[in-house]
Backbone as JSON, one array per atom type, in Angstrom:
{
  "sequence": "MSLAFLIDALGWVGAVCYLAAYGLISSGRLSAQDLSYQLANLAGAVLLTTNTLWHGALPAVTLNIAWGAVALVSLLCLLRARQV",
  "N": [[4.69, 40.12, 80.71], [6.24, 37.06, 80.36], [8.1, 35.26, 77.83], [8.25, 32.52, 78.29], [5.99, 32.09, 79.88], [3.98, 32.71, 78.02], [4.4, 30.67, 76.1], [3.81, 28.42, 77.65], [1.11, 28.97, 78.2], [0.07, 28.79, 75.6], [0.44, 26.06, 75.21], [-1.36, 25.01, 77.1], [-3.79, 25.94, 76.04], [-3.75, 24.56, 73.63], [-3.93, 21.92, 74.6], [-6.51, 22.01, 75.67], [-7.93, 22.36, 73.3], [-7.47, 19.86, 72.02], [-8.67, 18.11, 73.94], [-11.32, 19.07, 74.05], [-12.15, 18.61, 71.41], [-11.93, 15.81, 71.33], [-13.73, 15.1, 73.35], [-16.14, 16.1, 72.28], [-16.42, 14.61, 69.92], [-16.52, 12.06, 70.96], [-18.85, 12.14, 72.43], [-20.69, 12.29, 70.47], [-21.51, 14.7, 69.49], [-20.09, 15.92, 67.52], [-18.75, 14.94, 64.32], [-16.17, 13.12, 62.57], [-16.15, 14.27, 60.13], [-16.77, 16.89, 60.45], [-15.79, 20.22, 60.03], [-15.07, 21.81, 62.2], [-14.16, 19.99, 64.11], [-11.79, 18.97, 62.94], [-10.39, 21.37, 62.67], [-10.06, 22.09, 65.36], [-8.39, 20.02, 66.19], [-6.16, 20.55, 64.56], [-5.44, 23.12, 65.46], [-4.85, 22.51, 68.14], [-2.67, 20.82, 67.7], [-0.76, 22.53, 66.51], [-0.38, 24.43, 68.56], [0.43, 22.81, 70.74], [2.68, 21.63, 69.62], [4.36, 23.83, 69.41], [4.7, 24.39, 72.16], [5.85, 21.97, 73.16], [8.15, 21.77, 71.63], [9.55, 24.02, 72.5], [10.08, 23.2, 75.1], [11.7, 21.07, 74.6], [10.78, 18.47, 74.33], [11.03, 16.02, 72.5], [9.78, 13.5, 71.64], [7.05, 14.13, 72.08], [6.82, 16.36, 70.43], [7.1, 15.14, 67.92], [4.83, 13.47, 67.92], [2.77, 15.43, 68.03], [3.22, 16.83, 65.64], [2.65, 14.81, 63.8], [-0.05, 14.38, 64.46], [-1.1, 16.84, 63.77], [-0.58, 16.78, 61.01], [-2.29, 14.74, 60.16], [-4.74, 15.95, 60.78], [-4.61, 18.17, 59.07], [-4.51, 17.0, 56.49], [-6.99, 15.72, 56.55], [-8.68, 17.95, 56.76], [-8.15, 19.19, 54.28], [-9.14, 17.23, 52.54], [-11.85, 17.24, 53.28], [-12.57, 19.87, 52.58], [-12.08, 19.79, 49.82], [-14.01, 17.89, 49.05], [-16.31, 19.33, 49.55], [-16.26, 21.2, 47.56], [-16.81, 19.89, 45.26]],
  "CA": [[4.47, 38.69, 80.51], [7.45, 36.45, 79.81], [7.92, 34.34, 76.71], [8.0, 31.18, 78.85], [4.58, 32.06, 80.3], [3.19, 32.66, 76.8], [4.55, 29.33, 75.52], [3.03, 27.5, 78.49], [-0.31, 29.26, 77.97], [-0.27, 28.2, 74.31], [0.34, 24.62, 75.42], [-2.63, 24.72, 77.78], [-4.89, 26.14, 75.08], [-3.69, 23.41, 72.71], [-4.46, 20.75, 75.3], [-7.97, 22.18, 75.74], [-8.44, 22.08, 71.95], [-7.49, 18.39, 71.85], [-9.65, 17.48, 74.83], [-12.66, 19.46, 73.63], [-12.45, 17.87, 70.18], [-12.13, 14.4, 71.68], [-14.99, 15.0, 74.09], [-17.28, 16.34, 71.39], [-16.59, 13.48, 68.99], [-16.9, 10.89, 71.77], [-20.24, 12.29, 72.86], [-21.54, 12.28, 69.29], [-21.9, 16.06, 69.11], [-19.36, 16.19, 66.27], [-18.24, 13.76, 63.61], [-14.86, 13.34, 61.98], [-16.35, 15.05, 58.91], [-17.03, 18.29, 60.8], [-14.61, 21.07, 59.93], [-14.69, 22.3, 63.53], [-13.39, 18.94, 64.77], [-10.46, 18.94, 62.36], [-9.74, 22.64, 63.01], [-9.65, 22.02, 66.77], [-7.22, 19.14, 66.23], [-5.04, 21.25, 63.95], [-5.04, 24.18, 66.39], [-4.19, 21.85, 69.26], [-1.38, 20.31, 67.26], [0.17, 23.65, 66.32], [-0.07, 25.02, 69.86], [1.22, 21.89, 71.55], [4.01, 21.48, 69.0], [5.12, 25.0, 69.86], [5.04, 24.22, 73.57], [6.75, 20.84, 73.39], [9.42, 22.12, 71.02], [10.18, 24.96, 73.44], [10.54, 22.44, 76.27], [12.62, 20.04, 74.17], [10.17, 17.15, 74.46], [11.0, 15.61, 71.1], [8.73, 12.53, 71.31], [5.77, 14.84, 72.01], [6.87, 17.17, 69.21], [6.84, 14.23, 66.81], [3.41, 13.08, 68.0], [1.91, 16.56, 67.68], [3.37, 17.1, 64.21], [1.88, 13.76, 63.11], [-1.47, 14.65, 64.72], [-1.44, 17.99, 62.94], [-0.58, 16.36, 59.61], [-3.55, 14.01, 59.94], [-5.82, 16.94, 60.78], [-4.49, 19.0, 57.87], [-4.93, 16.19, 55.34], [-8.44, 15.54, 56.69], [-9.29, 19.23, 56.4], [-8.06, 19.38, 52.83], [-10.08, 16.3, 51.91], [-13.21, 17.74, 53.53], [-12.78, 21.06, 51.76], [-12.15, 19.36, 48.42], [-15.29, 17.22, 48.85], [-17.37, 20.34, 49.53], [-16.18, 21.97, 46.32], [-17.25, 19.06, 44.15]],
  "C": [[5.71, 38.12, 79.81], [7.11, 35.52, 78.65], [7.61, 32.93, 77.21], [6.54, 31.04, 79.28], [3.68, 31.94, 79.07], [3.24, 31.27, 76.17], [3.75, 28.31, 76.33], [1.53, 27.72, 78.31], [-0.77, 28.67, 76.64], [-0.43, 26.68, 74.43], [-0.96, 24.23, 76.09], [-3.82, 24.9, 76.85], [-4.91, 24.99, 74.07], [-4.26, 22.15, 73.33], [-5.98, 20.83, 75.4], [-8.59, 21.91, 74.37], [-8.54, 20.58, 71.7], [-8.6, 17.74, 72.67], [-11.08, 17.83, 74.45], [-13.06, 18.7, 72.37], [-12.75, 16.41, 70.49], [-13.46, 14.22, 72.42], [-16.21, 15.16, 73.2], [-17.49, 15.19, 70.41], [-17.03, 12.23, 69.76], [-18.35, 10.94, 72.21], [-21.21, 12.31, 71.68], [-22.0, 13.66, 68.85], [-21.21, 16.53, 67.84], [-19.03, 14.87, 65.62], [-16.88, 14.12, 63.02], [-14.97, 14.17, 60.7], [-16.69, 16.52, 59.19], [-15.73, 19.09, 60.73], [-14.13, 21.53, 61.3], [-13.87, 21.26, 64.3], [-11.95, 18.93, 64.25], [-9.69, 20.24, 62.65], [-9.26, 22.65, 64.46], [-8.42, 21.13, 66.92], [-5.99, 19.84, 65.66], [-4.53, 22.36, 64.87], [-4.3, 23.59, 67.59], [-2.81, 21.37, 68.89], [-0.35, 21.43, 67.12], [0.59, 24.22, 67.68], [0.78, 24.1, 70.72], [2.58, 21.59, 70.93], [4.9, 22.64, 69.42], [5.61, 24.81, 71.28], [6.07, 23.11, 73.78], [8.12, 21.06, 72.75], [10.21, 23.05, 71.94], [10.79, 24.2, 74.62], [11.48, 21.29, 75.89], [12.09, 18.62, 74.31], [9.96, 16.57, 73.06], [9.99, 14.5, 70.77], [7.35, 13.19, 71.2], [5.71, 15.75, 70.8], [6.5, 16.31, 68.01], [5.37, 13.82, 66.77], [2.51, 14.22, 67.55], [2.04, 16.96, 66.22], [2.57, 16.07, 63.41], [0.38, 14.01, 63.26], [-1.94, 15.81, 63.85], [-1.49, 17.64, 61.46], [-1.86, 15.61, 59.26], [-4.71, 14.99, 59.86], [-5.79, 17.78, 59.5], [-4.94, 18.24, 56.62], [-6.45, 15.98, 55.38], [-9.18, 16.81, 56.32], [-9.29, 19.45, 54.89], [-9.03, 18.46, 52.08], [-11.53, 16.76, 52.09], [-13.52, 18.95, 52.68], [-12.91, 20.72, 50.29], [-13.49, 18.7, 48.13], [-16.44, 18.23, 48.81], [-17.38, 21.15, 48.26], [-16.71, 21.21, 45.13], [-18.76, 19.11, 44.02]]
}
């Protein structure tokens, strides 16, 4: 298995993470306060950042880093609220 194939596979898995999270929140099966929603967004962001960086798609890299930052901050806030 080549590195290029692995990077592309990671990108596809990241896209599925984003789409699954969006579909679940849009259908009301998850809320923005669910850890699984934020984890799926963070996983998608990391995987798609890896893929887009490999391919040199800098606007998409920037978008995915921002998306991941939002997910990470949201996760931290959710975890902090559960500890209180």
